[in-house]
C-alpha positions as CSV (number, residue, x, y, z in Angstrom):
1,X,9.3,-19.2,-6.8
2,X,10.8,-15.8,-6.3
3,X,9.6,-13.9,-3.3
4,X,8.1,-11.1,-5.4
5,X,5.9,-13.7,-7.2
6,X,4.8,-15.1,-3.8
7,X,4.0,-11.6,-2.6
8,X,1.9,-11.0,-5.7
9,X,-0.1,-14.2,-5.3
10,X,-0.8,-13.4,-1.7
11,X,-1.7,-9.7,-2.3
12,X,-3.9,-10.3,-5.4
13,X,-5.5,-13.7,-4.5
14,X,-5.2,-14.8,-0.9
15,X,-5.8,-11.4,0.8
16,X,-8.8,-10.5,-1.3
17,X,-10.4,-13.8,-0.5
18,X,-9.7,-13.3,3.2
19,X,-11.3,-9.8,3.1
20,X,-14.4,-11.1,1.2
21,X,-14.9,-14.1,3.5
22,X,-14.1,-12.1,6.6
23,X,-17.1,-9.8,6.0
24,X,-19.4,-12.8,6.3
25,X,-18.4,-13.5,9.9
26,X,-20.5,-12.2,12.7
27,X,-19.7,-9.4,15.1
28,X,-16.5,-7.4,14.9
29,X,-14.9,-9.8,12.5
30,X,-12.8,-7.0,11.0
31,X,-10.4,-7.3,13.9
32,X,-9.7,-10.9,13.1
33,X,-9.7,-10.3,9.4
34,X,-7.1,-7.5,9.9
35,X,-4.9,-9.8,11.9
36,X,-5.1,-12.5,9.2
37,X,-4.1,-10.0,6.5
38,X,-1.1,-8.9,8.6
39,X,-0.1,-12.6,9.1
40,X,-0.4,-13.2,5.3
41,X,1.6,-10.2,4.3
42,X,4.4,-11.2,6.7
43,X,4.9,-14.5,4.7
44,X,6.8,-13.0,1.7
45,X,8.6,-10.5,4.0
46,X,10.0,-13.4,6.1
47,X,10.8,-15.3,2.9
48,X,12.9,-12.4,1.8
49,X,15.3,-13.2,4.6
50,X,15.8,-16.8,3.4
51,X,19.4,-17.7,3.0
52,X,20.7,-14.7,5.0
53,X,20.5,-13.3,8.5
54,X,17.8,-10.6,9.0
55,X,19.2,-7.2,9.8
56,X,17.4,-5.2,12.5
57,X,18.2,-2.0,10.7
58,X,16.0,-3.1,7.8
59,X,13.1,-3.6,10.1
60,X,13.8,-0.2,11.7
61,X,13.9,1.6,8.4
62,X,10.6,0.0,7.2
63,X,9.1,1.0,10.6
64,X,10.2,4.6,10.1
65,X,8.7,4.6,6.6
66,X,5.5,3.3,8.0
67,X,5.5,6.0,10.7
68,X,6.1,8.6,8.0
69,X,3.2,7.4,6.0
70,X,1.0,7.2,9.1
71,X,1.9,10.8,10.0
72,X,1.2,12.0,6.5
73,X,-2.3,10.7,6.7
74,X,-3.0,11.9,10.3
75,X,-1.2,15.2,10.4
76,X,-2.0,16.7,7.0
77,X,-5.3,18.6,7.5
78,X,-6.5,18.7,3.9
79,X,-9.1,16.0,3.3
80,X,-8.4,13.5,0.5
81,X,-5.1,15.2,-0.2
82,X,-2.5,13.1,1.6
83,X,1.1,12.1,0.9
84,X,0.4,8.7,2.3
85,X,0.3,6.8,-1.0
86,X,3.5,8.5,-2.2
87,X,5.4,7.3,0.8
88,X,4.1,3.8,0.5
89,X,5.0,3.7,-3.2
90,X,8.5,5.0,-2.5
91,X,9.0,2.2,0.1
92,X,8.0,-0.3,-2.6
93,X,10.4,1.2,-5.2
94,X,13.3,1.4,-2.8
95,X,13.0,-1.9,-0.9
96,X,10.9,-4.2,-3.2
97,X,7.3,-5.2,-3.7
98,X,6.8,-7.2,-0.5
99,X,8.2,-4.4,1.7
100,X,6.0,-1.9,-0.1
101,X,3.0,-4.1,0.6
102,X,4.0,-4.4,4.3
103,X,4.4,-0.7,4.8
104,X,1.1,0.0,3.1
105,X,-0.9,-2.5,5.2
106,X,0.7,-1.5,8.5
107,X,0.0,2.2,7.6
108,X,-3.7,1.5,7.1
109,X,-4.1,-0.5,10.2
110,X,-2.1,1.8,12.5
111,X,-3.5,5.1,11.2
112,X,-7.0,3.8,11.8
113,X,-6.4,3.9,15.5
114,X,-6.7,7.6,15.0
115,X,-9.6,7.6,12.4
116,X,-11.4,4.5,13.8
117,X,-11.3,0.8,13.0
118,X,-14.1,-0.8,11.2
119,X,-15.0,-3.3,8.4
120,X,-13.2,-0.9,6.0
121,X,-9.9,-1.5,7.7
122,X,-9.0,-4.8,5.9
123,X,-9.9,-3.3,2.6
124,X,-7.7,-0.3,3.3
125,X,-4.8,-2.6,4.3
126,X,-5.2,-4.4,1.0
127,X,-5.6,-1.3,-1.1
128,X,-2.7,0.6,0.5
129,X,-0.5,-2.5,0.3
130,X,-1.2,-3.1,-3.3
131,X,-0.1,0.4,-4.2
132,X,3.3,-0.3,-2.7
133,X,3.4,-3.8,-4.3
134,X,2.6,-2.6,-7.8
135,X,5.1,0.3,-7.8
136,X,7.7,-2.0,-6.4
137,X,7.2,-4.6,-9.2
138,X,7.1,-2.0,-12.0
139,X,10.4,-0.4,-11.0
140,X,12.1,-3.6,-9.9
141,X,11.4,-5.2,-13.3
142,X,12.7,-2.1,-15.1
143,X,9.3,-1.3,-16.7
144,X,9.7,2.3,-15.7
145,X,12.7,4.6,-15.5
146,X,13.7,6.2,-12.1
147,X,12.8,9.7,-13.1
148,X,10.4,12.3,-11.8
149,X,7.8,12.1,-14.6
150,X,7.7,8.3,-14.6
151,X,7.2,8.1,-10.8
152,X,4.7,10.9,-10.8
153,X,2.5,9.6,-13.6
154,X,2.7,5.9,-12.6
155,X,1.9,6.8,-9.0
156,X,-1.2,8.9,-10.0
157,X,-2.3,6.1,-12.4
158,X,-2.0,3.5,-9.6
159,X,-4.2,5.6,-7.3
160,X,-6.8,6.1,-10.0
161,X,-6.9,2.6,-11.5
162,X,-6.0,0.4,-8.5
163,X,-6.0,1.9,-5.0
164,X,-9.0,4.1,-5.4
165,X,-11.3,1.5,-7.1
166,X,-10.3,-1.0,-4.4
167,X,-11.4,1.4,-1.7
168,X,-14.6,2.1,-3.6
169,X,-15.2,-1.6,-3.8
170,X,-15.2,-1.7,0.0
171,X,-18.0,0.9,0.0
172,X,-19.9,-1.3,-2.4
173,X,-19.8,-4.4,-0.1
174,X,-20.1,-2.5,3.2
175,X,-22.8,0.1,2.4
176,X,-25.1,-1.7,-0.1
177,X,-27.5,-4.3,1.2
178,X,-28.7,-5.1,-2.3
179,X,-26.3,-4.9,-5.3
180,X,-27.5,-3.4,-8.5
181,X,-25.7,-1.9,-11.5
182,X,-27.1,1.5,-10.7
183,X,-26.1,1.5,-7.0
184,X,-22.6,0.2,-7.8
185,X,-22.0,2.7,-10.6
186,X,-23.2,5.5,-8.3
187,X,-20.6,4.6,-5.6
188,X,-17.7,4.3,-8.1
189,X,-18.7,7.6,-9.7
190,X,-18.8,9.3,-6.3
191,X,-15.3,8.1,-5.6
192,X,-13.8,9.6,-8.8
193,X,-13.3,13.1,-7.4
194,X,-11.7,11.7,-4.2
195,X,-9.4,9.4,-6.1
196,X,-8.5,12.2,-8.5
197,X,-7.6,14.5,-5.6
198,X,-5.4,11.8,-4.1
199,X,-3.8,11.1,-7.5
200,X,-2.9,14.7,-7.9
201,X,-1.3,14.8,-4.4
202,X,0.6,11.6,-5.2
203,X,1.9,13.0,-8.5
204,X,3.1,16.2,-6.8
205,X,4.9,14.4,-4.0
206,X,6.6,11.9,-6.3
207,X,7.5,14.4,-8.9
208,X,9.0,17.0,-6.5
209,X,10.4,14.8,-3.7
210,X,10.5,11.2,-5.0
211,X,14.0,11.3,-6.6
212,X,15.8,13.0,-3.7
213,X,14.0,10.8,-1.2
214,X,15.1,7.7,-3.1
215,X,18.6,9.0,-3.3
216,X,18.7,9.3,0.5
217,X,17.4,5.8,0.9
218,X,20.0,4.5,-1.5
219,X,22.8,6.1,0.6
220,X,21.4,4.5,3.7
221,X,21.3,1.1,2.1
222,X,24.8,1.4,0.8
223,X,26.2,2.6,4.1
224,X,24.6,-0.2,6.1
225,X,24.9,-2.9,3.5
226,X,21.2,-3.2,2.7
227,X,21.4,-3.2,-1.1
228,X,20.3,-6.8,-1.4
229,X,16.9,-6.0,-0.1
230,X,15.8,-4.5,-3.4
231,X,14.0,-6.8,-5.9
């Protein structure tokens, strides 16, 4: 099984199960749940090095991308208008689905040391990671062309249809003591303006800066022999 398929199974099946069962544990179980999610997302990342020696420069570059995504969430003062998702998605497009998921999950966990950890943290790790995973898969499989409009619209769609609803789902399970169609619908509807704002920001960043950013990453990969990390 290819590592991208393993990453997909872990991201879409194993990690959601971990998050759901983790909320049933007593006390501050979100810390343990977060660590389990981190351990699970490392599996496909380590498998990506199978058959070749891992290069420290690859880890450094992914750490830099994570730091950039964290900074874009912490430093930008406009609420619900962050470049975070765009950076995570670019990591997935440039270095593959499993690396995109890793950057997203690390971004959510590390940035919450500024915003506050809580039961929402594992959900954010999953949602942020899935955005990088999905974009990595779409572009690696050739489903979308590497141009400004494709990146912008696909990124905005991913926020509206995947990342945003996943984060809204965390509010459903965390805030509601009794689930009812009316309460669930109210939470999802309340999240639409926030998701739309994030989608607009993601579109702008990917449309304006996505292509030149990817070109710089390509030059770095070629210069240091990192081209085989993409798929």
